[in-house]
Steps between C-alpha positions, in 0.01 A plus 500: 500500500186480282340158472340423165266205537230371269146633515264281703242270351135491606256750642430646839214364716158664468408811701257322733764250614753781535264690728449191716874448531557868583248465783676190633833674475372800698380261771835322503690828521283595794612187681174308455607136502194382306592728210856369502383138507252540213755694292760229557246230410417677172870537421566131564209411272675692222310828481760740357353820644502348849860387449596854403315648798672255732839597357427866572408412859821306558709772336398739774167582662368582843313174543758239395869465593730579206628184329672561168536128427120467513452823307719379213335159506152645449614763249652216295187285531278785379743604225504140374130543430551820302438751781663816364534683831665199665749476215569873528562458873757227437670724245509784751661279764752378243587858402570562868755217493287224653666174389198285584278718279747458212481126560118505491507692171747246364269212588201672339690560175668159498173312546270736309282569804291813454744627235616363164782250548835672447808301596743785428317729743479219753874440480577871549264519797662196665846646448393834648343318796817300555702822506272608785591179685192286424627141514211326322530755218870421465411132464233583239749713309753216513243263351435739213873543440543123499212438259544807281149621588447867422855542367821318426613184678786554744580181691796650686293796620219266601732282709652809660150617590411162656821517704403849609157370608671241719733760648218747573283230657782378721575855606133571578483183708842566656609153384760358271782742564819338379336162442555297186181443300672361192297179544181695438646676196633171365149351514314798354583863569141601424366242746743628761357850462146361531601319818623819666197703392282229656692539825441874489126445459506263798673745729424836343760754395673648199181678398301174494209457738487181707281254309526122549281425197729704274802330660358158417467594132861618479621191685294281264656654190848445640412150622369403156836609360663240724637722778525279811486783753177627343352148498580476872335832585195422285464164675507674837231745388272209404578335832398816688213603274666838465414681178378169354246239613621262770604189304729235650529307172614808309733589784656153499540499121687832498711408802601172336604689186701737721659212694607334175704813428647511849303801621581562865219404739289314242579148630415605856165646394416180309581290808270716715215461252534121477545436872 
């Protein structure tokens, strides 16, 4: 499969900075921790060439353990700034069938990061990624089907995709087999899908790396849609300071919303907070 994505915007860093980054990368590849630390610091500060170098390290080098999640993350960060080689690397991974790379390309095109905004290309990339089993991409594709972004509106296909998200998440977590989740769908099928993606981020699986901060964002979206189970989980995150700042008032507010909808466990958590 040949991936046709938009040409990147922006220019490459100057030669002097490139040489400095190449030197740091050679140190990092040699196992020198100081080189790895400085390179990571530059990448976090937003220096695209350092982000690209870090991606290459994580993709496979002698000095750093291979971590494709980190490699894609830094390729995407650099590509979002117009780094041509980083964008080419994502394309290469996508051509090899990497669903997460397709997803990254979809995000770049959808949001106009490093490339001209192109919703049609974003939609195709998300659909390709979902065919490779990437759950977040399937959700993004469902959103575009629902809203008619990058193509025609197809509400039935969107709802089917949200249901598939739920099914894939439950399978990845080994939960939900044979259980009835019609209450979630009755409230908001999209929010139900967000709830299960959040659970995946909490526990890891289904191609999603464990990330409590990401989980809190997905729970928050579902909670703001009125899903009691998501309100309960978000309240617990605030109570634990997990992925969000520790905040008893926020925790209590979300738990009370959840309790008002009969969410299991919410009343007990409220009683523990108040006593």
